[in-house]
N, C-alpha and C positions, 0 to 999 in steps of 0.2 A: 457738212454732208454733201456728197457729190452725186449720189445715186438717187433713184426715185424712191419715194416713201411707199410702203406697202398699202397705205390708205389713200384713196383718191382725194384730190383737192376739193371737188364738188361731188355731189351724190353719185353713188355707183349705179344709179338707175339707168345711166346711159348704156350699161352693158346689156340691159334687158331688151334693148331695141336693135341689137346687132343681129343680122340674119344668121340662121343656123346653116352650117355647111350642108349643101345638097349635092346631088350628082353632078349638077352643072356649075357648081360654085366651088371656089377655092376656100380653104379654111380661113376663118376670121383671125385677126391678130390677137396675140395673147397679151395679158397684162405684163407688167414689168417682171423681172426675174424673181422678185420676192412677193409678188402680189398673189393673193388667193382669190378664186372666183367667188361671186356672191352665192349665198346658200341657195341650193336648189337648181343651180345652173351647171351646165357641163363646162369642162375646161377646154377652151379653144386651143388649137394648135398654133405654133409659131408660124408667121407668114414666111414664104420662101424669100430668099435674098433677091434684091432687085437685079433684073437682067434686061438687057437692051431689047430682047426679042419678046418680052412679055407685054401684051396690049394693055391699054388703060391710060387714064390721065390725058385724054386727047385734048386738042385745042378747043374743040366744041364744048367739052366739059368745063374747062378752065376759063373760057372767054367770059361767060356771064358772072363768074365768081370774081374775076379781075375787075370788071366794070362796076359791079356792085360794091366791091371793097374800096374803090377809090373815092366813093361819094362822101364818106364821113371825113377822112383827112382833108379832102379838097375843100369842103365847106368850113372846116375849122380854120383854114388859113386864107381862103379866097376873100373872105369878108374884110380882111385886115386893111386893104387899100380902099374900102368903101365906107369905113366908119366916119371919116370926116365929112364926106358927101351926105351921108344919112343924117349926121348931126346938124349940118347946115339946113337940110330940108325940113327937119322937124324942130329946129331951133333948140337943140339940146347939146350938152357938153360931153367930154370924154367919160366922165363918171357915169353918165346915163347910157351912152352907147356901149359901154363895157358889159351891160346886161345882154347884148346880142351875143357876146362871146361866152359869157358865163352860163346862160340858160341852155345853150347847146351842149356845153360840157357837163352841166348838171344832168341833163337828160341822158347823155351818152354814158356818163359814169355809172348811172343807175341801170340803164337799159342793157349795156354790153354784157355783164355777167348774167342778168336775168334772161335775156334772149339766148345767150349761150347755153344756159341750163335748159331752156325750152327746146333748143335745137338738138340737144343731147337726148331728150326724153320724148319729144313729139315728132321730130323729123326735121332735118335742116332745110329741105326744099320748101316745106310749108312756111317755115319761119322766114326764109329768104324772100319768098314771093310776097308775103304779107308786109314785110318791111319796105319793099319797093313801092307798094301801093300807098303807104303812109308818106313816103318821100314825094310821090307825085302830088298828093294833097298839099303837102307843105310848100312845094314850089308854086302851086297855084295861089295859095293864101298870100305868100310873100310878094308875088308879082302884082297883085291888086290891092295890097294892104293900104287902107286909107289913113291909118294912124300908126304911131310907133308901137302901141300895144299889140296890134295885129302882127307886126314884125316879130315881136316876142313869141307870139303863138306859133308863127311859122317856124321859127328856130327851134322851139320846143318839139314840134312834130318832126322836124328834120333830124334832131338828135335821136329821137326814138326810132324813126324809120331807118336811118343809116346805120344804126347800131346792130341791126340784124345781120348785116352782110359778112363781116369778118369772122365772127364765131361760127356762123352757119357754113361759111366756106371751109373753115378748118374741119368741121364735122362732115361735110360732103366728101372731102379728101380722105378722111378716116374711113367712111363707108366704102369709097371706091377701093381703098387699100384692102378692106375686108373682103370685098367682092372678088378681086383678082388674086388675093394672096401675095401682094407685093407692097413693100413699104413705099410711102410717098416719095418720089424722087426729090432730091435737094433742089434741082432746077425748077420744079413746080413751086416749091415753097419760096424760092428766090423770086420768082415772078410775082407771087402774091405779095411779098414784102415790098418789091419794087413798085407795084401799083399803089400801095398805101403811101410809101415814102415819096415816090415821084409826084403823086398828085398833091401831097402836102407841100412839096418843095416848089412846084410851079403855081400853087394857089395864089400867092401875092401878085405875081406877074399877070396871070390870067384875070384875076379880079380887077387889077388896074386897067387892063385893056377893055374889059366889059364896061366898067364905069365910064371910061373915056368914049366908047363907041355908042353904047345904048343906054347908059345911065345905071345907077346903083340897083335898080330893079332887075337888071340882067343877072345879078348875082343869085337871085332866087329863081328866076325863070329858067336858067340853064339846067337846073336839076330835072325838069320835067322830061325833056327828050332823052337825056341820059338814062333816067330810071325806066322809061318806056322801052328803050333798046335792051337794057339788062333784063327786064321782065319778059319780053318776048323770047330772048335767047334762053332764059332759064326754063321757060315752058317747053321749049323745043329740045334742049340739050341736057338739062340736068335730070337724071333718072328719078323715078318716083322713090320716095323714102322706103327703105326696106322694112319688112314687117318686124315687129318686136319679137325677140326670141322667147320661146315658151320654156317654162320651168320643167323640171324632171317629171312632175305629175301631169303635164299637159296643159296646165293653166297658163293664162297670159298674165305676166307680172303687172301689178297695179302701178299706174303712173303716180309718182310721188314728188311733185315739184317743190314741196315745202313752201306753200303760200305765206305762212306766217313768218318764216325766215326771210323771204323776199320782201314782205311788207316792212318788217323791222329794219332791214338793211336800207331800204328806200327812204324810210322816214329819218333814220339816223343820218344818212348821207345828205339828205335835203337840208336838215337843220344845220349841219356843219357848213354846207355851201353858203347858206344865207348868212352865217356868221362871217365867212371869209369874204363875202361880196362887198362889205363896207367896213374895211379895217380903219378907215379914217374916223368913223363914228361907231366903234365896235359895240354890238349889242351883247353885252356879257351875259345877260340872262338866258341867252340861247344855249349857253354851255350846260345849263342844268338839264333841260330836256334831252340834249345830246348825250349826256352822261347816263341818264335813265334809259334811253332807248338803246344805247350801246351796251349797257349792262344786261338788259333784257335780251338783246340779240345774242350776246355771248352765252348766257345761261341756256337759251333755247337751242342754240346750235350744238352745245356740248351734250345736251340731253337727247338729241335726235340721232337715230341710227343712220339715217341718210340725210345729213344736213345740206342746206344750200351752200354754205361755206364751211368746209371742214377745218375748223380752227386747230384741232389737234394735229392735223397734217401740216398746216402752215407753221405751227410752233416747232414741230419736229423736223420739217424740211426747211432748214434755215437758208439753204442756197436759193430756193424759190422765193422765199420772203425777201431776201436781200435783192433779188432781181427786180421785184416789184418796187421796192424802195428806190433803187438806183434809177429805174425807168421814170418814176414819178419826178424825182429831183432833176433829172436831166431835161425833161420836157418843161419843167418850170423855167429853167434857164432859156431854153430854145424859144418858148412862147413869149417870154419877156421881150425878146428881140423881134419876134414875128409881129407883135402888136405894138409894143412901145416904141421901137425904132422906126417903124413905118409911120406912126402918128407924128413923131418928131420930124421926120423928113418932110411931111406935108405941112404941118402947122408952124414949126420953127424955122425950117429952111425954105418953105414956100413952094415946094414941088407939087405938081398936079398928081392925081391918082395914077395916071398913065406913066408919068416920069418916075414916080416912086416904084411902080411895078418893074420898070426897066432897071432901076437902081438895085432892086432886090434880085435881079436876074443872076448875077454871079453866085449868090447864095443858093438859088434854085439849081443852077447847073452843077455846082459843087456837091450839093446833096444828092442829085441824081447819079452822078458819076460814082460817088462814094458808096451809095446804096448798092450799086452793081458790084463794086469791088468788095464791099463787106459781105455780100451774098456768096462770093467766090472763095472767100477765105475760110479756113477751117478753125482758126483760133477765135477766141472770145476776149481774153484778157488784154491782148495787145491793142486791138482796135478800140476797145473801150477806154483804155488808158490814154491813148492818143486823143480820142474825142474829148475826154475830160480836160486835158491840158489846153486844147484849142478853145473850148468853151470859156475857160478861165482867162485865157489871153484875150479873147474877143471882148469879154466883159471889161477887162482892164482898158482896152482901146476905146470903148464907148465912154469911159470916164473923162477922156480928153477931147471929145468932139465938141465943136461949138459952131456958131453961125458962119465962121470963115474957114472952116476945115476944107482942105482941097477935096475935089471929087474923087480922086484916086483912093484917098484914105476912107471915104465913105463906102466905096466899093469893097475895099479890103475888109472892113468891119463886117459887112454882110457875108463875105466868103468865109471868114473865121467861124461863123455859126453854121454855114452850109455843110462843111466837111463833117463836123460832129453829128449833124442831123442824120446824114446817111449812114454813118458807122454805128451810131447808138441803136437805131431802129433794128437793123439786121442782127446785130450782136445780141441784144436783149431778147429778140424773138428766138434766136438759136438757144439761148439760155433757158427760156421757158420750155422749149421743146425738149431740152435735155433733162430738166428737173421735174416737169409736171407729168402726172399720170396720163398715159396716152388715151385711155378710154374717156377721159373728161377734158379733152383738149379744147373743146368749144367753150366750156366754162372757164378754163384756165386762161385762154386767150382773152376772154371778156374781162377777167380781173386785171390782166396786164393793161388793157385799155383803160380800165377804171383808174389805175394808178397814174396813167398818163394824163387823164382828164382832171384828176384832183390837182396835179401839178399845174395844168393849164389854168384852172380856176384860180389857184393861188397867184399865178402870174398876172391874170387880169385884175385881181384885187390889188396887187402891188403897183400895177400901172396906174390904176385909179387913185391910189393913195399918193403916188408920186406926182401925178399931173393935176389932179383935181379938175377944174373946169378949163384950164389953159395948159398948153404943152410948151415947155421951154427947156433950156439947157440944164437948169437946176434939177428939174424932175428927172431928166435923162441920166444925169450923173448919180442921183440918189438910187435910181433903179439899177444902174450899172454897178454901183458899189455893193449893194446887197447881192447881186448876181455873182460878183467876183468872189465874195465870201462863201457863197453856196458852191461855187465851182471848186474851191479848195477842199471843201468838205466832200464833194463828189470824188475828187482824186483820191482822198484818203479811203473812202468807202470801197473804191475799185481796187486800189493797190493792196489793201489789207484783206480782201475777200479770199479766204483760203480755198473755197470751191473753185475759183478761177485759176489757181496756180497751175493746175494740170491742164488748163485749156488756154495755152498761150497763142 
């Protein structure tokens, strides 16, 4: 299936909050070609085609969105070059510091679709500002954390707070499009993608420099000024959330965020993550409550008229479902290198955090350049196929690294993963935009990030399983072998995807 499904991915309640066209407003964007409006609502007109002389999407509007959106990906990778220093400070091993990775991904995987749903029904500006306040609190907690447990709390808050920015930003752009009757320009979406990909790419280098200059607490403290800047800019430049559209009878539609669906989703995902966190000593009994919670979630979502996750749409919209699967597997491979390779460079090769950050610089530069190139391309299948091949080749190269490997080969290994990182992010974002219902883009973007974080959580578990309490060549080779096998699987998933054949 290459077109959009007539049923939204997440609740159609987001339609209820779009502003009604008035004398000073352009008409709101319409649903997809086969979509029908919700009962009791008027059918909006199709937005006018994009024109260079149409105002909107100013730099002031997008600036806070870009700053806020870089916080989550930056923090997912920035800590990679601080894990060894944190472990030494608290006298713990790699299996314990992996919790700093996993807890942020767990919080983000749950919070992204939830906050995306709230942005759709409550208003993206409110959700965006609330998330930044949580980020500020998390940065303060991490900066003064007296024990490792407080660092876990800080990362948990950080995952929740930063998860608001990306889906809220997508919803803000949707509302701006409705206000001026103009589709969001591709260049604006490209900048949003670049902010996320670029910050993730430079994270290891920036983290290494912070650890070297001010210590590992700088990884947490840096979030406070960045979030404050984004908060002030959002207050000044993001317009107030538009009023919710009234039904034909004049009544205001009732907000219906599906709290039970959100709760079941959160509980099921949390149980799954706790199982994945310790694959060296798997707690098989957790699979039983996961199955029960999963079955309850499926049954409830199928019975709901406006479910949190529209499972019928995901089953019918195979192109979108495959995009989520491809995105999750891709980032499983990327984060294996982001965390596993950097730990090996520090502990097995003896490089400092700062030197490790510089060694990851070719990967960062390659990811930045390729994210810009990927945003400029119109195709999806070609860039994705190239990225999958390079991921597999890079994993194969890691299998041959050792304590006496030349420096040039170490730099090449990082670059092999930087190019795919840039291409995969922009290409899968374009696929989500192509296949997801436009009126639920905040929720759909949140689910894309959930797939990414599940892959990252699995990666951290694989690293902990391979390394244990000490990092060495054997663990690196084991991780690389599994990654190479998954890379081949990813190539097959991409090449055989029929929906991508018309998007070369």
